[in-house]
C-alpha positions in Angstrom: 0.0 0.0 0.0 1.6 3.3 -1.1 1.8 6.2 1.3 0.9 9.8 0.5 3.6 12.3 1.6 2.2 15.0 3.9 1.9 18.5 2.5 3.7 21.5 4.0 0.5 23.6 4.2 -2.0 21.3 5.8 -5.0 22.0 8.0 -4.3 23.1 11.6 -3.8 20.2 14.0 -6.8 20.0 16.3 -6.1 18.9 19.9 -8.3 19.7 22.8 -6.6 19.4 26.2 -9.7 20.4 28.2 -12.6 18.4 27.0 -16.0 18.5 28.7 -15.9 17.0 32.3 -18.4 14.2 32.4 -20.8 13.4 35.3 -19.5 10.1 36.5 -22.0 7.7 38.2 -21.4 6.6 41.7 -21.8 2.9 41.8 -21.9 1.0 45.1 -21.0 -2.3 43.5 -17.5 -1.9 42.0 -18.0 -4.9 39.8 -20.6 -3.0 37.9 -18.4 0.0 37.0 -17.8 0.4 33.3 -17.2 4.0 32.1 -15.2 5.6 29.4 -14.5 9.3 28.9 -12.2 11.6 26.9 -9.0 13.0 28.4 -7.3 14.6 25.3 -9.7 15.0 22.4 -9.7 13.4 19.8 -6.7 11.2 20.7 -7.0 9.8 24.3 -9.7 8.4 26.4 -9.8 6.3 29.5 -11.7 3.1 30.2 -12.5 2.3 33.9 -13.8 -1.2 34.5 -13.8 -4.2 36.8 -11.1 -6.7 35.8 -12.5 -10.1 36.7 -9.1 -11.9 36.4 -7.3 -9.5 38.7 -10.4 -8.8 40.9 -9.9 -5.1 41.0 -10.8 -1.8 39.2 -8.6 -1.0 36.2 -7.8 2.4 34.8 -6.9 1.8 31.1 -5.5 4.7 29.1 -6.4 4.3 25.4 -4.0 6.1 23.1 -3.6 6.1 19.3 -2.3 2.8 18.0 1.0 2.8 16.1 2.3 -0.3 14.2 6.1 -1.1 14.2 6.8 0.9 11.2 5.1 4.0 12.6 6.9 3.5 15.9 10.2 3.6 14.0 9.1 6.8 12.3 8.2 8.4 15.6 11.6 7.5 17.1 13.4 9.1 14.1 11.4 12.3 14.4 11.7 12.5 18.1 15.5 12.0 18.0 16.0 14.7 15.4 13.4 17.0 16.9 15.1 16.9 20.3 18.3 18.3 18.7 16.4 21.1 17.1 14.3 22.6 19.8 14.8 23.9 23.4 12.1 22.1 25.4 12.5 24.4 28.5 11.7 27.5 26.3 9.0 25.6 24.5 6.9 24.8 27.7 6.8 28.5 28.5 4.7 29.2 25.5 0.9 29.1 25.2 -0.7 25.8 24.3 -1.7 27.0 20.8 1.8 28.3 20.0 3.4 25.0 21.3 1.1 23.0 19.0 1.9 25.2 16.0 5.6 25.2 16.7 5.9 21.4 17.0 3.7 20.9 14.0 5.7 23.2 11.7 9.1 21.9 12.9 8.0 18.3 12.6 6.7 18.8 9.0 9.9 20.6 8.1 12.0 17.8 9.5 9.9 15.1 7.7 10.5 17.0 4.5 14.3 17.3 5.1 14.7 13.7 6.0 12.5 12.7 3.0 10.2 10.5 5.2 7.1 9.0 3.7 4.1 9.4 6.0 0.4 9.8 5.4 -1.5 12.7 6.9 -3.6 10.3 9.0 -0.5 8.6 10.4 1.1 12.0 11.0 -1.8 13.1 13.2 -1.4 10.0 15.4 2.4 10.5 15.5 1.9 14.2 16.3 0.0 13.3 19.5 3.1 11.4 20.8 5.4 14.2 19.8 3.2 16.7 21.8 2.9 14.2 24.7 6.6 13.6 25.1 8.0 17.1 24.3 5.4 19.3 25.9 3.6 17.0 28.3 4.8 14.5 30.9 5.3 11.5 28.6 3.2 8.4 29.5 1.4 10.0 32.5 0.3 13.1 30.5 -3.3 11.7 30.1 -3.4 11.2 33.9 -2.3 14.8 34.5 -5.2 15.9 32.2 -7.8 13.9 34.0 -9.8 16.2 36.2 -10.9 13.4 38.5 -7.4 12.2 39.5 -6.0 13.3 42.9 -2.7 11.3 43.2 -0.4 9.6 40.7 1.9 7.0 42.3 4.9 5.1 40.7 6.6 2.7 43.0 9.5 1.8 40.6 10.2 -0.3 37.5 8.1 -3.3 36.6 5.2 -2.2 38.8 2.0 -0.6 37.5 1.4 3.1 38.1 -1.4 3.6 40.6 -3.7 6.5 41.1 -6.3 7.9 43.4 -9.6 8.9 41.6 -12.1 11.4 43.1 -15.0 9.0 42.4 -13.6 5.5 42.2 -10.6 6.0 44.6 -7.5 3.7 44.3 -7.0 2.0 41.0 -4.2 0.3 39.0 -3.4 1.7 35.6 -2.0 0.0 32.4 1.1 2.2 32.6 4.2 0.3 33.6 7.8 1.5 33.4 10.0 -1.4 32.2 13.3 0.4 31.8 15.1 1.9 34.8 17.1 4.4 32.7 13.9 5.7 31.1 12.3 6.1 34.5 15.3 7.9 35.8 15.3 10.2 32.8 11.6 11.0 33.5 12.4 11.9 37.1 15.0 14.3 35.7 12.3 15.8 33.5 10.1 16.2 36.6 13.0 18.0 38.4 13.4 20.4 35.4 9.7 21.2 35.3 9.7 22.0 39.1 12.8 24.1 38.8 14.8 21.8 41.1 17.9 19.7 40.7 18.2 15.9 41.3 21.3 13.7 41.0 23.0 10.7 42.5 24.5 13.1 45.2 21.1 14.6 45.9 18.5 11.9 45.0 15.4 13.4 46.7 13.1 15.7 44.9 10.3 17.8 46.4 8.7 20.6 44.3 5.7 21.9 42.4 4.8 21.6 38.7 3.8 24.8 36.8 0.1 23.8 37.3 0.6 23.7 41.1 0.7 19.9 41.5 3.1 18.7 44.1 5.9 16.3 43.1 7.9 14.0 45.4 10.4 11.7 43.8 13.5 9.6 44.4 16.3 9.2 41.8 18.5 6.2 42.6 18.0 2.5 43.3 20.0 2.6 46.5 17.4 4.9 48.0 14.3 3.0 46.8 15.1 -0.6 45.9 12.6 -0.8 43.0 14.4 2.1 41.2 13.3 5.7 40.8 9.9 6.6 42.1 7.6 9.5 42.0 4.3 10.7 43.5 2.3 13.6 42.1 -0.5 15.2 44.1 -2.7 17.1 41.8 -4.3 20.4 42.8 -7.2 22.1 41.2 -6.3 25.2 39.2 -9.3 26.9 40.9 -9.4 26.2 44.6 -12.4 24.8 46.3 -14.9 27.4 47.5 -16.5 27.2 50.9 -19.8 26.4 49.2 -18.3 23.4 47.5 -17.1 22.0 50.8 -20.7 22.3 52.1 -21.8 20.3 49.1 -19.3 17.6 49.8 -20.5 17.6 53.5 -16.9 18.2 54.7 -18.3 20.7 57.2 -21.4 22.7 58.1 -22.6 26.3 57.4 -22.1 27.0 61.1 -18.5 25.9 61.1 -17.8 28.2 58.1 -19.7 31.1 59.8 -17.5 30.5 62.9 -14.3 30.7 60.9 -15.6 33.8 59.0 -16.1 35.7 62.3 -12.7 34.5 63.7 -10.8 35.6 60.6 -12.5 38.9 60.4 -11.4 39.6 63.9 -7.8 38.4 63.3 -7.9 35.2 65.4 -5.1 32.6 65.1 -6.1 29.2 63.6 -4.2 26.0 63.2 -5.5 23.2 60.9 -4.3 19.8 61.9 -4.8 16.3 60.4 -3.2 13.4 58.8 -1.7 13.1 55.3 -4.2 13.9 52.5 -6.9 14.7 55.1 -7.8 18.0 53.4 -5.8 20.5 55.5 -4.6 22.7 52.6 -8.1 22.5 51.0 -9.7 23.8 54.1 -7.1 26.5 54.5 -7.7 27.7 51.0 -11.4 27.7 51.5 -11.5 29.7 54.7 -9.1 32.2 53.2 -12.1 33.4 51.2 -13.2 35.1 54.5 -10.2 37.3 54.9 -11.3 40.9 54.2 -10.4 41.8 50.6 -8.4 44.9 51.5 -6.1 43.0 54.0 -2.5 42.2 53.2 -1.7 38.5 53.2 1.8 37.0 53.2 2.1 33.2 52.7 5.1 31.1 53.3 5.5 27.5 52.0 8.3 25.1 51.3 6.4 23.9 48.2 3.8 26.1 46.5 0.3 24.7 47.2 -1.8 27.7 48.2 -4.0 29.5 45.7 -5.7 32.4 47.4 -8.5 34.3 45.6 -7.1 37.8 46.2 -4.8 40.5 44.8 -3.2 41.9 48.0 -1.2 38.7 48.5 2.5 38.1 48.7 3.3 34.4 48.2 6.8 33.2 49.3 8.4 29.8 48.7 11.5 28.4 50.4 14.5 27.6 48.3 16.9 24.7 48.6 20.7 25.1 48.6 22.2 25.9 45.2 25.3 23.9 45.7 27.4 22.0 48.4 26.4 22.9 51.9 23.7 25.5 52.5 24.9 28.1 50.1 21.9 30.0 48.7 19.3 28.2 50.9 16.3 30.2 52.0 14.3 28.2 54.5 10.9 28.7 56.1 12.5 30.2 59.2 14.2 33.0 57.3 11.1 33.7 55.2 8.8 33.8 58.2 11.2 36.2 60.1 11.3 38.4 57.0 7.5 38.3 56.5 6.9 40.2 59.7 8.8 43.2 58.3 6.4 43.2 55.3 3.5 44.6 57.4 1.1 41.7 56.9 -2.4 41.7 58.3 -2.4 37.9 58.0 0.5 35.4 57.9 -0.2 32.0 56.4 2.4 29.2 56.8 1.7 26.2 54.5 2.9 23.7 57.1 4.7 24.0 60.4 7.2 21.2 61.1 10.4 22.8 62.6 11.9 25.9 64.2 9.7 28.2 62.2 6.9 27.3 64.7 8.7 29.5 67.3 8.6 32.5 65.0 5.0 31.8 64.0 3.8 31.8 67.6 5.9 34.8 68.5 4.1 36.6 65.6 0.7 35.5 67.0 1.8 36.9 70.4 2.7 40.2 68.7 -0.7 40.7 67.1 -0.3 39.2 63.6 -3.2 37.0 62.7 -1.7 33.6 61.7 -3.1 30.5 60.0 -1.1 27.3 59.4 -1.4 23.6 59.1 0.4 20.8 60.9 0.4 17.0 61.0 -1.5 15.9 64.1 -4.7 14.0 64.8 -5.7 15.7 68.1 -5.0 18.7 70.2 -3.0 16.6 72.7 -0.8 15.2 69.8 -0.4 18.8 68.5 0.8 20.1 71.9 3.2 17.2 72.3 4.6 17.9 68.8 5.1 21.6 69.5 6.8 20.8 72.9 9.3 18.2 71.6 12.2 18.5 69.2 12.7 19.8 66.6 10.2 22.5 67.6 10.5 22.7 71.4 8.0 25.5 71.9 7.2 26.8 75.3 3.8 25.5 76.3 2.6 28.9 77.6 3.2 30.4 74.2 0.5 28.2 72.8 -2.1 30.3 74.6 -1.8 32.7 71.7 -3.5 30.1 69.5 -7.3 30.5 69.4 -8.6 27.4 67.9 -7.6 24.1 66.2 -9.5 22.5 63.3 -9.0 18.7 63.1 -9.4 17.3 59.6 -9.7 13.6 59.0 -9.9 11.1 56.2 -13.1 9.1 56.8 -15.2 6.4 55.2 -18.9 7.1 55.2 -21.3 4.5 53.7 -18.2 2.7 52.1 -17.2 6.0 50.4 -13.9 7.7 51.3 -14.4 11.4 52.2 -12.8 14.2 54.2 -14.5 15.6 57.3 -13.8 18.4 59.7 -13.9 16.1 62.7 -13.9 18.8 65.4 -13.1 22.4 66.1 -11.3 22.8 69.4 -10.8 26.1 71.2 -7.6 26.5 73.3 -8.7 28.0 76.6 -5.4 27.7 78.5 -2.2 25.7 78.3 -0.2 25.6 81.6 3.6 25.4 82.0 3.4 21.6 82.1 1.7 21.4 78.7 -1.7 20.5 80.0 -4.3 22.0 77.7 -7.8 23.2 78.8 -10.0 23.1 75.8 -13.5 23.7 74.6 -15.1 21.9 71.7 -18.0 23.9 70.1 -18.2 21.8 66.9 -17.8 18.0 66.5 -18.7 15.5 63.8 -20.5 12.3 64.8 -19.1 9.5 62.6 -21.8 7.0 63.3 -24.6 9.4 62.3 -22.5 11.4 59.8 -23.9 14.5 61.4 -22.3 17.7 62.9 -23.2 18.8 66.4 -22.5 22.1 68.0 -23.1 24.0 71.2 -23.3 27.8 71.6 -20.6 28.1 74.2 -17.6 29.6 72.5 -14.7 30.8 74.6 -13.2 32.5 71.6 -16.3 34.6 71.1 -15.9 35.7 74.7 -12.3 36.6 74.0 -13.3 38.5 70.9 -16.1 40.3 72.7 -13.6 41.6 75.3 -11.0 42.5 72.8 -13.2 44.4 70.4 -15.8 45.8 72.8 -18.6 43.7 71.4 -21.3 41.7 73.2 -21.9 38.0 72.9 -25.4 38.8 71.6 -23.9 40.7 68.7 -21.5 38.0 67.8 -24.2 35.3 68.1 -26.5 37.3 65.8 -23.8 37.8 63.3 -22.9 34.1 63.5 -26.5 33.2 62.7 -26.8 35.7 59.8 -23.6 34.4 58.1 -24.5 30.7 58.6 -27.9 31.4 57.0 -26.3 33.3 54.1 -23.8 30.4 53.5 -26.7 27.9 53.5 -28.6 30.1 51.1 -25.6 30.2 48.7 -25.4 26.4 48.8 -29.2 26.0 48.4 -29.1 28.3 45.3 -26.1 26.4 43.8 -23.7 29.4 43.9 -20.5 27.5 43.6 -18.5 29.6 41.1 -15.2 30.8 42.4 -15.6 34.4 41.3 -19.3 34.7 42.2 -18.8 33.2 45.7 -15.9 35.5 46.3 -17.7 38.6 45.1 -20.7 37.9 47.4 -18.4 37.4 50.4 -16.4 40.5 49.7 -19.6 42.5 49.2 -20.8 41.3 52.6 -17.7 42.9 54.2 -18.7 46.2 52.6 -22.5 46.2 52.9 -23.9 43.2 54.8 -27.5 44.6 54.9 -27.6 44.9 51.2 -26.3 41.3 50.7 -28.7 39.8 53.2 -31.6 41.7 51.6 -30.7 40.4 48.2 -31.1 36.8 49.5 -34.3 37.6 51.5 -32.6 37.2 54.9 -32.8 40.7 56.3 -35.8 41.1 58.5 -35.7 43.8 61.2 -38.6 42.2 63.0 -36.8 38.8 63.1 -33.7 40.5 64.5 -35.7 42.2 67.2 -37.2 38.9 68.2 -33.7 37.4 68.3 -32.4 40.2 70.4 -35.3 39.9 72.8 -34.6 36.2 73.2 -30.9 36.9 74.0 -32.0 39.5 76.5 -34.1 36.9 78.3 -31.2 34.4 78.4 -28.3 36.0 80.4 -24.9 34.4 80.0 -23.5 32.5 82.9 -19.8 33.3 82.7 -18.9 30.7 85.3 -20.6 27.8 83.4 -18.4 24.8 82.9 -17.2 23.8 79.5 -19.0 20.7 78.4 -19.1 18.5 75.3 -22.4 18.0 73.5 -23.8 14.6 74.4 -23.3 12.4 71.4 -25.2 9.4 70.2 -28.7 10.7 71.1 -31.0 12.1 68.4 -32.6 15.4 69.0 -36.4 15.4 69.2 -38.2 15.5 65.8 -35.1 14.9 63.9 -35.7 15.0 60.2 -34.6 12.2 57.9 -31.6 12.7 55.6 -34.0 13.5 52.7 -36.0 16.1 54.6 -35.3 19.8 53.7 -35.8 22.3 56.4 -35.8 26.0 55.7 -34.0 28.6 57.7 -35.5 30.8 60.3 -38.1 28.4 61.8 -36.9 29.2 65.3 -34.5 31.7 66.8 -31.1 30.4 68.1 -30.3 29.8 71.7 -28.0 32.2 73.6 -24.3 31.7 74.0 -23.5 29.7 77.1 -26.8 27.8 77.1 -26.3 24.1 77.0 -28.6 22.3 74.5 -30.4 19.2 75.6 -28.9 16.0 74.4 -26.4 17.9 72.2 -27.3 20.4 69.6 -27.1 18.9 66.1 -26.4 21.1 63.2 -29.0 20.8 60.5 -32.0 20.2 62.7 -35.1 22.5 62.7 -35.7 22.7 66.5 -32.5 24.8 67.0 -31.3 27.0 64.2 -33.2 25.5 61.3 -30.0 24.6 59.5 -30.4 21.5 57.2 -27.8 20.7 54.6 -29.1 19.5 51.3 -28.5 15.8 50.8 -26.2 14.7 48.0 
């Protein structure tokens, strides 16, 4: 069969790197899963199905087929193309210009080498040229999959695994057979992150241009199966608070609580295990920082993506050569940040001596937010007290509250939950912490409970000359507004941010636009607070868990806001006050 030589003035190559995101079905029985969707149109799709032989879900990447002769042509073109172009300069261009440049250069090369290739074959070959020169080789389709959270390679001769947003852990049909090829790919990852990896420095930790975090090893003596890599993908547009409500990660009341705390420059630490959603929560509550405030963030690897203009992001830098020449660590960046007149300081993760500077900044009046690996307040205090941090226990009194995130399984589905919000009342010199827990998640019922007894609200009332009644009323307004945003499906990044920013400027107008401002209702609420004086000596108690409040609605029942006025701060609810029930605040999250 004769081949037609491609022309030098063909139609433009059509490649869509952002096809429509499908709505994937959630199937309880994994053996029934059988879905296929496009990753890179019109070239690549993925088939997710139950493999009966292996007894597990498979993630099969389906790329254009090349026969042996076409593979040889691809190798010739790739070898010569690699000598003609500068890949590092190429990846800095726009997608359209990269496609056009590779297309023109490849056609010129084919003409110079007098290669015979049909137009149809060239289009399939072009995909691999684009994938290997501009993309990330074999895993480029995985990078383009919106639903993938983590990509994990454990070495040579083992399948690449991934974590899918809907179907969770799966094996792929990608397998690195050659150790040199895998090592070369780790070098490519290092180049894309702007870092350096070698036999002398075989560990890599950095961020790709799209914000995805990369951790890799380079040599076989470090990881016995050969070079490895793990890529944790991050969404280009961070999750909004309303999206977290939809995922039932937390409740409207929890978000309203954080909103008030951040507006009044409280200090918050988000704790939890690996991949529990700490950074996601931090990004989401950053929506509530007043738009005019100056924010300085410090990270060792860039992960934060804050929706604001007045933001100075800083990233630590590793040493440029032998020793610590040129190194800029978190400690140095954090010290320097307090000279930049920040209203808020955000530290991506506290793990070393920078914790001392962070807590000193809290003590000096700089509102600080950070994350840390710990599964409880007790564990958090012990980590802060012991090396390498060795923080004075009494300095922890500058911390207002700790949010504990957890990776949970609800109805056989993996999810992330804000397990509890713990207020730090006092930490004595021995490291014993007195705490108050206004919010807690009940795993058995998959329900959030809360009590209106916030010691932080009392602290803010004293500091800013407010009353508990005013803070309570504002708490209820904002919780209702957030629920209304969720109910109306306002999830868009820009739209949600605009409404929250507008609330800072004109709350009455925003509440009125959502039908939530009623002077009569506010007077009733104020009268109820006046009839319920606060007992300042009341003991801090946990809500009683495991008992259902009276007249509890089913999961399918929708309860509107404003059925009854909220209870006063300091009043203990009977049997624990459960978020989302009509007899207290009228808050009910929509079911999935």
